[in-house]
C-alpha atoms as an extended CHARMM CRD file, in Angstrom:
* protein
*
        83  EXT
         1         1  UNK       CA             -0.1610000000        0.2720000000       -0.0770000000  PROA      1               0.0000000000
         2         2  UNK       CA              1.6980000000        3.5760000000       -0.4680000000  PROA      2               0.0000000000
         3         3  UNK       CA              1.2450000000        6.2430000000        1.0240000000  PROA      3               0.0000000000
         4         4  UNK       CA             -1.3360000000        8.2390000000       -0.7420000000  PROA      4               0.0000000000
         5         5  UNK       CA             -3.3900000000        4.9980000000       -0.4540000000  PROA      5               0.0000000000
         6         6  UNK       CA             -3.2420000000        5.7320000000        2.9570000000  PROA      6               0.0000000000
         7         7  UNK       CA             -3.7390000000        8.9610000000        3.0520000000  PROA      7               0.0000000000
         8         8  UNK       CA             -6.7790000000        7.8250000000        1.0900000000  PROA      8               0.0000000000
         9         9  UNK       CA             -8.0900000000        4.8300000000        3.4980000000  PROA      9               0.0000000000
        10        10  UNK       CA             -7.6290000000        7.3920000000        6.5770000000  PROA      10              0.0000000000
        11        11  UNK       CA             -9.9290000000       10.1810000000        5.4340000000  PROA      11              0.0000000000
        12        12  UNK       CA            -12.5590000000        7.3330000000        4.4330000000  PROA      12              0.0000000000
        13        13  UNK       CA            -11.9820000000        5.9260000000        8.1030000000  PROA      13              0.0000000000
        14        14  UNK       CA            -12.1710000000        9.1100000000        9.8200000000  PROA      14              0.0000000000
        15        15  UNK       CA            -14.3670000000       11.4740000000        7.9280000000  PROA      15              0.0000000000
        16        16  UNK       CA            -16.5120000000       10.1490000000        4.9630000000  PROA      16              0.0000000000
        17        17  UNK       CA            -18.1150000000        7.1070000000        6.6170000000  PROA      17              0.0000000000
        18        18  UNK       CA            -18.5740000000        9.2820000000        9.4320000000  PROA      18              0.0000000000
        19        19  UNK       CA            -20.3550000000       11.8490000000        7.9130000000  PROA      19              0.0000000000
        20        20  UNK       CA            -22.3120000000        9.1950000000        5.6110000000  PROA      20              0.0000000000
        21        21  UNK       CA            -23.6070000000        7.7280000000        8.4870000000  PROA      21              0.0000000000
        22        22  UNK       CA            -24.3830000000       11.0410000000       10.4110000000  PROA      22              0.0000000000
        23        23  UNK       CA            -26.5880000000       11.9190000000        7.1130000000  PROA      23              0.0000000000
        24        24  UNK       CA            -24.2840000000       15.0660000000        5.9310000000  PROA      24              0.0000000000
        25        25  UNK       CA            -24.0430000000       16.0620000000        2.2930000000  PROA      25              0.0000000000
        26        26  UNK       CA            -20.6270000000       17.4480000000        2.1410000000  PROA      26              0.0000000000
        27        27  UNK       CA            -17.3540000000       17.9460000000        4.0470000000  PROA      27              0.0000000000
        28        28  UNK       CA            -14.7540000000       19.8550000000        4.2390000000  PROA      28              0.0000000000
        29        29  UNK       CA            -11.3500000000       18.4310000000        4.7690000000  PROA      29              0.0000000000
        30        30  UNK       CA             -7.7680000000       19.9590000000        5.2900000000  PROA      30              0.0000000000
        31        31  UNK       CA             -5.2290000000       18.9730000000        4.1460000000  PROA      31              0.0000000000
        32        32  UNK       CA             -2.5740000000       20.2290000000        6.9990000000  PROA      32              0.0000000000
        33        33  UNK       CA             -5.0920000000       18.6500000000        9.4220000000  PROA      33              0.0000000000
        34        34  UNK       CA             -4.6800000000       15.0210000000        7.4870000000  PROA      34              0.0000000000
        35        35  UNK       CA             -0.9910000000       15.8980000000        7.3230000000  PROA      35              0.0000000000
        36        36  UNK       CA             -0.2630000000       16.0670000000       11.4420000000  PROA      36              0.0000000000
        37        37  UNK       CA             -3.2490000000       13.4450000000       11.9710000000  PROA      37              0.0000000000
        38        38  UNK       CA             -0.6440000000       11.2070000000       10.3800000000  PROA      38              0.0000000000
        39        39  UNK       CA              2.2350000000       11.8350000000       11.6900000000  PROA      39              0.0000000000
        40        40  UNK       CA              3.8310000000       13.1280000000        8.0380000000  PROA      40              0.0000000000
        41        41  UNK       CA              7.0300000000       15.7850000000        7.8790000000  PROA      41              0.0000000000
        42        42  UNK       CA              7.4160000000       17.3540000000        4.4880000000  PROA      42              0.0000000000
        43        43  UNK       CA              4.6930000000       14.8020000000        2.8920000000  PROA      43              0.0000000000
        44        44  UNK       CA              1.9190000000       17.9940000000        1.9550000000  PROA      44              0.0000000000
        45        45  UNK       CA              1.9640000000       17.6970000000       -1.7810000000  PROA      45              0.0000000000
        46        46  UNK       CA              1.5120000000       14.0220000000       -1.2930000000  PROA      46              0.0000000000
        47        47  UNK       CA             -1.6190000000       14.4630000000        1.1300000000  PROA      47              0.0000000000
        48        48  UNK       CA             -2.9050000000       16.7780000000       -1.7900000000  PROA      48              0.0000000000
        49        49  UNK       CA             -2.7380000000       14.8490000000       -4.7930000000  PROA      49              0.0000000000
        50        50  UNK       CA             -4.2220000000       12.0520000000       -2.5530000000  PROA      50              0.0000000000
        51        51  UNK       CA             -7.4550000000       13.6100000000       -1.8520000000  PROA      51              0.0000000000
        52        52  UNK       CA             -7.4550000000       15.8910000000       -5.2600000000  PROA      52              0.0000000000
        53        53  UNK       CA             -7.0310000000       12.3080000000       -7.5630000000  PROA      53              0.0000000000
        54        54  UNK       CA            -10.0620000000       10.9970000000       -9.3810000000  PROA      54              0.0000000000
        55        55  UNK       CA             -9.2630000000        7.6820000000       -7.6070000000  PROA      55              0.0000000000
        56        56  UNK       CA            -10.3500000000        9.3290000000       -3.9740000000  PROA      56              0.0000000000
        57        57  UNK       CA            -13.6270000000       10.1190000000       -5.3130000000  PROA      57              0.0000000000
        58        58  UNK       CA            -14.3270000000        7.2370000000       -6.9520000000  PROA      58              0.0000000000
        59        59  UNK       CA            -13.3210000000        4.9150000000       -4.1440000000  PROA      59              0.0000000000
        60        60  UNK       CA            -14.8730000000        7.2810000000       -1.3830000000  PROA      60              0.0000000000
        61        61  UNK       CA            -18.1480000000        8.0360000000       -3.4240000000  PROA      61              0.0000000000
        62        62  UNK       CA            -17.8890000000       11.5950000000       -3.4680000000  PROA      62              0.0000000000
        63        63  UNK       CA            -17.8590000000       14.5760000000       -5.7180000000  PROA      63              0.0000000000
        64        64  UNK       CA            -15.2210000000       17.3560000000       -5.2770000000  PROA      64              0.0000000000
        65        65  UNK       CA            -17.4620000000       20.3820000000       -5.2450000000  PROA      65              0.0000000000
        66        66  UNK       CA            -14.1380000000       22.7910000000       -4.3080000000  PROA      66              0.0000000000
        67        67  UNK       CA            -10.2290000000       23.4010000000       -3.3890000000  PROA      67              0.0000000000
        68        68  UNK       CA             -9.8800000000       27.0870000000       -1.7980000000  PROA      68              0.0000000000
        69        69  UNK       CA             -5.8390000000       27.7700000000       -0.7860000000  PROA      69              0.0000000000
        70        70  UNK       CA             -2.8760000000       26.9710000000       -1.7770000000  PROA      70              0.0000000000
        71        71  UNK       CA             -3.2930000000       23.8930000000       -4.0650000000  PROA      71              0.0000000000
        72        72  UNK       CA             -0.6010000000       22.0300000000       -2.0980000000  PROA      72              0.0000000000
        73        73  UNK       CA             -0.6630000000       23.5820000000        1.0460000000  PROA      73              0.0000000000
        74        74  UNK       CA             -1.3710000000       22.7680000000        5.1200000000  PROA      74              0.0000000000
        75        75  UNK       CA             -4.7610000000       25.6310000000        4.1870000000  PROA      75              0.0000000000
        76        76  UNK       CA             -5.6730000000       23.4480000000        0.9270000000  PROA      76              0.0000000000
        77        77  UNK       CA             -9.1990000000       22.7620000000        2.0160000000  PROA      77              0.0000000000
        78        78  UNK       CA            -11.2450000000       20.3510000000       -0.3140000000  PROA      78              0.0000000000
        79        79  UNK       CA            -14.7890000000       20.1620000000        0.0180000000  PROA      79              0.0000000000
        80        80  UNK       CA            -16.6440000000       16.9720000000       -1.0120000000  PROA      80              0.0000000000
        81        81  UNK       CA            -20.3450000000       16.2810000000       -1.4880000000  PROA      81              0.0000000000
        82        82  UNK       CA            -21.2780000000       13.1650000000       -0.5350000000  PROA      82              0.0000000000
        83        83  UNK       CA            -22.8010000000       10.7750000000       -2.7940000000  PROA      83              0.0000000000
């Protein structure tokens, strides 16, 4: 399993699945929060790439609505619609 897969799995288990169970229509994921929670150092571009990939949307069954902030920075906020 790659580090990108680890990021996607972490987000699924800790953000998407609970949000879906609570009936939420959308979620916001801040890249810096994921980076810190996973104990990464200097892997912000990897986190952003994993969240921005179509592979994540397909795996999580979500649709990216927007990306605000720097493309590869801690304050990149990905907003997804939960299908």
